[in-house]
Structure formats: structure tokens, C-alpha cells
Legacy VTK file of the C-alpha trace (Angstrom):
# vtk DataFile Version 3.0
C-alpha trace
ASCII
DATASET POLYDATA
POINTS 169 float
0.000 0.000 0.000
1.285 3.503 -0.759
2.297 5.792 2.077
0.345 8.915 3.017
2.608 11.436 1.270
2.587 9.449 -1.963
-1.214 9.207 -1.835
-1.562 12.959 -1.233
0.932 13.987 -3.922
-0.247 11.577 -6.637
-4.039 11.648 -6.179
-5.817 13.075 -9.230
-9.469 13.468 -10.194
-10.442 10.449 -12.279
-13.525 10.713 -14.482
-13.324 7.483 -16.516
-13.811 4.043 -14.971
-13.900 0.407 -15.968
-17.156 -1.482 -15.443
-15.602 -3.599 -12.665
-17.624 -3.439 -9.449
-16.004 -2.203 -6.237
-16.226 -4.965 -3.605
-18.388 -4.186 -0.555
-15.415 -4.866 1.777
-13.359 -2.218 -0.023
-16.254 0.241 0.191
-16.374 -0.392 3.940
-12.623 0.327 4.186
-13.129 3.648 2.410
-15.976 4.579 4.736
-13.852 3.614 7.744
-11.158 6.019 6.452
-13.744 8.767 5.891
-15.086 8.347 9.434
-11.547 8.634 10.819
-11.413 12.297 9.794
-11.105 14.967 12.460
-14.253 16.862 13.413
-14.985 19.841 15.648
-15.586 18.703 19.226
-15.475 15.146 17.856
-19.118 15.588 16.753
-18.688 13.338 13.676
-21.764 14.815 11.928
-21.359 12.736 8.770
-23.601 10.224 7.073
-22.907 8.374 3.823
-25.191 7.041 1.104
-23.556 4.358 -1.048
-25.139 4.536 -4.498
-24.761 1.704 -7.001
-28.304 1.780 -8.404
-28.027 2.633 -12.125
-31.361 4.475 -12.049
-30.088 6.906 -9.416
-26.630 7.362 -10.983
-28.198 8.014 -14.412
-30.557 10.646 -12.980
-27.940 12.851 -11.283
-26.620 14.502 -14.513
-30.106 15.988 -15.013
-29.438 18.479 -12.196
-25.643 18.333 -11.708
-23.800 19.854 -14.691
-20.406 18.274 -13.920
-21.536 14.694 -13.340
-21.660 13.345 -16.878
-19.304 10.487 -15.914
-21.907 8.958 -13.575
-23.768 6.855 -16.184
-20.463 4.970 -16.716
-19.432 4.932 -13.041
-19.917 1.699 -11.066
-20.787 3.570 -7.877
-20.774 6.840 -5.975
-20.780 7.807 -2.324
-22.826 10.770 -1.140
-21.274 12.507 1.871
-23.861 14.217 4.035
-23.741 16.147 7.288
-26.322 16.338 10.021
-27.560 19.868 10.663
-28.857 20.595 14.132
-28.754 23.916 16.040
-25.836 22.661 18.171
-23.833 21.452 15.167
-24.117 24.374 12.774
-20.601 25.745 13.239
-18.171 23.424 11.529
-20.178 20.725 9.794
-19.000 21.743 6.310
-15.345 21.488 7.368
-16.034 18.180 9.135
-17.733 16.718 6.066
-14.975 18.047 3.804
-12.303 16.372 5.942
-14.216 13.073 5.661
-14.482 13.603 1.886
-10.724 14.139 1.528
-9.985 11.054 3.631
-12.261 9.003 1.377
-10.554 10.333 -1.782
-7.074 9.551 -0.445
-8.088 6.083 0.745
-9.622 5.313 -2.654
-6.415 6.345 -4.421
-4.237 4.381 -1.996
-6.368 1.285 -2.695
-6.000 1.599 -6.476
-9.377 3.186 -7.173
-10.135 6.352 -9.080
-12.466 9.024 -7.750
-13.641 12.556 -8.362
-15.245 15.017 -5.934
-18.517 16.447 -7.260
-19.664 19.430 -5.217
-23.275 19.443 -4.060
-23.421 22.033 -1.252
-24.119 25.024 -1.464
-25.850 24.750 -4.881
-29.569 24.589 -4.074
-30.577 22.686 -7.254
-27.976 20.004 -6.487
-28.974 19.808 -2.816
-32.654 19.412 -3.696
-31.912 16.954 -6.502
-29.887 14.688 -4.199
-32.445 15.058 -1.393
-35.252 13.820 -3.641
-33.247 11.005 -5.263
-31.979 9.582 -1.978
-34.906 10.442 0.346
-32.756 12.490 2.733
-34.435 13.819 5.873
-34.637 17.623 6.160
-31.876 17.844 8.790
-29.381 15.978 6.562
-27.435 18.168 4.112
-25.834 16.534 1.048
-22.319 17.986 0.839
-20.383 16.100 -1.844
-20.758 13.174 -4.190
-17.728 10.996 -4.937
-17.811 9.094 -8.226
-15.795 5.948 -7.619
-14.429 2.940 -9.480
-11.406 1.303 -11.028
-9.697 3.908 -13.230
-9.855 3.665 -17.023
-7.481 6.616 -17.359
-4.156 7.630 -15.882
-3.476 11.256 -15.063
0.146 12.135 -14.327
1.268 13.657 -11.070
1.451 17.440 -11.054
3.507 19.452 -8.573
1.130 22.099 -7.266
3.457 23.658 -4.718
3.566 27.447 -5.178
6.097 29.165 -2.910
4.622 32.610 -3.705
1.488 31.535 -1.797
3.423 30.879 1.421
3.755 33.769 3.902
5.736 33.807 7.085
4.195 35.292 10.225
2.462 38.123 8.328
1.231 38.715 4.811
LINES 1 170
169 0 1 2 3 4 5 6 7 8 9 10 11 12 13 14 15 16 17 18 19 20 21 22 23 24 25 26 27 28 29 30 31 32 33 34 35 36 37 38 39 40 41 42 43 44 45 46 47 48 49 50 51 52 53 54 55 56 57 58 59 60 61 62 63 64 65 66 67 68 69 70 71 72 73 74 75 76 77 78 79 80 81 82 83 84 85 86 87 88 89 90 91 92 93 94 95 96 97 98 99 100 101 102 103 104 105 106 107 108 109 110 111 112 113 114 115 116 117 118 119 120 121 122 123 124 125 126 127 128 129 130 131 132 133 134 135 136 137 138 139 140 141 142 143 144 145 146 147 148 149 150 151 152 153 154 155 156 157 158 159 160 161 162 163 164 165 166 167 168
């Protein structure tokens, strides 16, 4: 298995997948990694909807303009956060940390994935709510298209020293 730095530095957004199914055990490993993310006050406000139903995956491009890979994708995972008055503060950051953990775990396990933003676009939020029967207090944050990659995207060094400041701007 690749180490953490290699996974971080070589992970790329993959939008083309083979038709091979992702085993349930591997999906569970990815969700375990996602749920190991840090969260404010250890609230862990996340919920996940594993989607492998073709009907649902085929419907998402009707309201999400950047999801045209989904009809060819074996599965997707919807990352949601639970909104309650006590949890309002950092749920987006908490859910985003879980999303990044899932992306890195997928890459480390030889899978390809791409992060499709849902929140804060109202048409995407409502579309996912209706398709997956989410309760009102559950906010869909991100959708991860997931599968075995049918494309290879080379590593790109994104380090930009001009964006690093020391002590003050």
C-alpha cells in the first residue's frame, strides 16, 4: 500500500472508470477512512449514502452539470452532514475532511475518484435530497464518483512558494 505522502501527492481526479464493481469490503474500508477524519468537538456529523443503483446514478446529470461520468461509473458515495442547532458551526469542514480522507483512501487502494460538489448549490442539494430520500436535517455535501480507473493522469507538482507567507502577509 502507498504511504500517506505518496497518496496525497499523486491523487488526481479520475472521471473514466472500468465497469468492474467495487467490492463491498473495499467500500467499507473507504468509509472507515472517511469516518476517521477529524471533526470539531469530535461531533462526527457525517452520514454516507452508497449509491450503485443505475437508475439513481443516471438521474444525477439531469441536475448536476459536472456529473456526466456517472452513467459509466460503477458507484458513488454521497457525503452528508447532520444539521442541528448545536452542530451548525463546523459541519462543512467536518464533512470536507471526511471527503478528503475518502478520496485519499480510494487512491491508496487503487481506485479512481472525483469530488462532485453538491453544497451550497440549491438545485444540487434538492436533486440529491429527492433522489436519496434524505431527511430535512441531513445536508448533502459532496458526491464521490468511484471505481477502477480507465485513465491515468500524471502527477502534477502544485506547490507554489509565492502563496506561502511567514508570520504576516
